[in-house]
C-alpha positions in Angstrom: -22.8 -6.6 -22.8 -20.7 -5.2 -19.9 -18.0 -7.9 -20.2 -17.5 -6.9 -23.8 -17.1 -3.3 -22.7 -14.4 -4.3 -20.3 -12.6 -6.4 -22.9 -12.6 -3.6 -25.4 -10.5 -1.4 -23.0 -6.8 -1.5 -24.0 -3.8 -0.2 -22.0 -2.5 1.1 -25.3 -5.4 3.6 -25.2 -3.6 5.4 -22.4 -1.0 6.5 -25.0 2.1 5.2 -23.1 2.9 2.5 -25.5 1.5 0.2 -28.2 0.6 -3.3 -27.0 1.9 -4.6 -30.3 5.4 -3.5 -29.4 5.4 -6.0 -26.5 4.1 -9.0 -28.4 7.6 -10.1 -29.6 8.6 -10.3 -25.9 5.7 -12.7 -25.1 3.8 -10.0 -23.1 0.1 -10.1 -23.7 -2.6 -7.7 -22.5 -3.4 -10.1 -19.7 0.2 -9.7 -18.4 -0.1 -5.9 -18.6 -3.3 -5.9 -16.5 -1.6 -8.3 -14.0 1.3 -5.8 -13.7 -1.1 -2.9 -13.5 -3.0 -4.6 -10.7 0.2 -5.5 -8.9 1.7 -2.1 -9.1 -1.6 -0.4 -8.2 -2.0 -2.4 -5.0 1.6 -1.9 -4.0 1.3 1.9 -4.4 -2.0 2.0 -2.6 -0.6 -0.2 0.2 2.4 2.1 0.8 0.3 5.2 0.5 -2.3 4.0 3.0 -0.1 2.3 5.5 1.0 5.5 7.3 -2.6 6.7 7.4 -3.9 3.4 8.9 -1.1 3.4 11.5 -2.0 6.9 12.5 -5.7 6.0 12.8 -4.8 3.0 14.9 -2.5 5.0 17.1 -5.3 7.6 17.6 -7.7 4.8 18.4 -10.2 5.9 15.7 -11.6 2.5 15.2 -15.0 3.9 14.2 -13.5 5.7 11.3 -11.7 2.6 10.1 -14.9 0.6 10.5 -16.8 3.2 8.5 -14.2 3.3 5.7 -13.9 -0.5 5.3 -17.7 -1.0 5.7 -18.4 1.5 3.0 -15.8 0.0 0.7 -17.2 -3.5 1.1 -20.8 -2.3 0.7 -19.9 -0.3 -2.5 -18.2 -3.4 -3.9 -21.2 -5.6 -3.1 -23.7 -3.2 -4.7 -21.4 -2.7 -7.7 -21.2 -6.4 -8.2 -24.9 -6.8 -7.8 -25.5 -4.1 -10.5 -23.1 -5.9 -12.8 -24.7 -9.2 -12.2 -28.1 -7.8 -13.0 -26.8 -6.5 -16.3 -25.1 -9.8 -17.1 -28.3 -11.6 -16.5 -30.2 -8.9 -18.5 -32.4 -8.0 -15.5 -31.4 -4.3 -15.6 -28.9 -1.8 -16.8 -25.7 -0.7 -15.2 -26.8 2.7 -14.0 -24.1 4.8 -12.3 -26.8 7.0 -10.8 -27.9 4.1 -8.6 -24.4 3.6 -7.4 -24.0 7.3 -6.9 -27.2 7.3 -4.7 -25.7 4.4 -2.7 -22.5 6.5 -2.2 -24.6 9.5 -1.2 -26.3 7.4 1.4 -23.0 6.2 2.7 -21.7 9.8 2.8 -24.8 11.0 4.7 -24.3 8.2 7.3 -20.6 9.3 7.6 -21.7 12.9 8.2 -24.2 11.8 10.8 -21.6 9.5 12.5 -19.2 12.5 12.5 -21.8 14.8 14.2 -22.6 12.1 16.8 -18.9 11.5 17.6 -18.3 15.3 17.8 -21.2 15.8 20.2 -20.1 12.9 22.3 -16.5 14.3 22.5 -17.9 17.8 23.4 -20.1 16.3 26.2 -17.2 14.2 27.5 -14.9 17.3 27.5 -17.4 19.3 29.5 -17.9 16.5 32.0 -14.1 16.2 32.5 -13.7 19.9 32.7 -16.6 20.3 35.2 -15.3 17.4 37.4 -11.8 19.1 37.6 -13.2 22.4 38.6 -15.2 20.9 41.5 
């Protein structure tokens, strides 16, 4: 079962420390995963904050919409795949999620080409109106 596979993962497998060394301090593996999640989101927040500010400043709302839409859709399809496995309706097949990611990437490429063409057309229209 997938949940058993998640529970069998231990932070001590990373090789940084042994979880048994922290037991005398009252620190369990649940506490370690809480700390890992907290530190992970703090690091991601501070790494992404300047990028998001730049994208907002450049008014690239379509890129932000694409990024967050893709993230939400990948989470939904991943959860759907996990729920199918939990209910024993199918297997967790990473190739299915990879195909979803490929479709999202294809849409991103098409969106890039469309925006590039629109910017080129707008540039020529502005350049042509200045020369007249």
